C-alpha positions, 0 to 999 in steps of 0.5 A: 461466540464466533459465527461461521463465515460462509461467503463462498470462499473456503476458510483456507483461501480466506486466511491466505487472501487475508494474509496477502492483504495484510502484507499489502496493508503493511506496505501501504502503511509504510508508504503512507508514513514515508510519503507523509515524512517527505511531505513534512521535510522536503526542501529545495527548488521543487518544494512547492510542487513536491510538498503539494504532490506528497500531500495528495499522495499520503491523503489517498494512501490514508484512505486506502488503509481503511479499505484494505483493513476492512476487507481483511475483516470482511474475510474474518481475520484480524487486520494488523495494526502495529508498527511491529506487525507492519515492519515484519510484513512490509517489503518497504524499508524505512529511509534513514535521515532526510534525503534530498528532494530528488532522492525522496522521489526515487524512494517513493517510486520504489515504494509505489512499485513495491506496493503494486507488486505486493498487490499483483502477487495476490491475484492468482489466489484471489482469482482461484477463490472467485473473490471479486471484492478483493480483486476489485480492491487489488485492481484499484490499488495497482492502478493508483500505485502504478500511475503514481510511480509513473508521475514520480518517475516523470520528475526524474527525467530530463 
């Protein structure tokens, strides 16, 4: 038996917001996996710094996955949860092989920025629907992705 959802957001908008959040979840999972992979495989003179930094980043990212998925569920839609679904929805592409440490940083900058863009493009719909919980989640995610991208970019400057 299905129960009607009446949270003050019409069904069409709820479904569209959940779709956008599913794209953010897919980007977030792809970013999580990339960061964890780089944590395991980084080497070179910046090993300790990057190994520790990547661990903090993938740990934060792991927590965010649950928050995004639970918001999708609160909107009444199923959260994607397979590699197949994530690969279709994500704007972040996998990195082949094991890049050099500095290239890992470059890949992560691009991936953090991509996740921020995915969150940002959903804002007009969320604002139109007066969906403050999703707006709050998107604001938090953008803040983290943009700050992390800045910190990673700082490693690339001379």
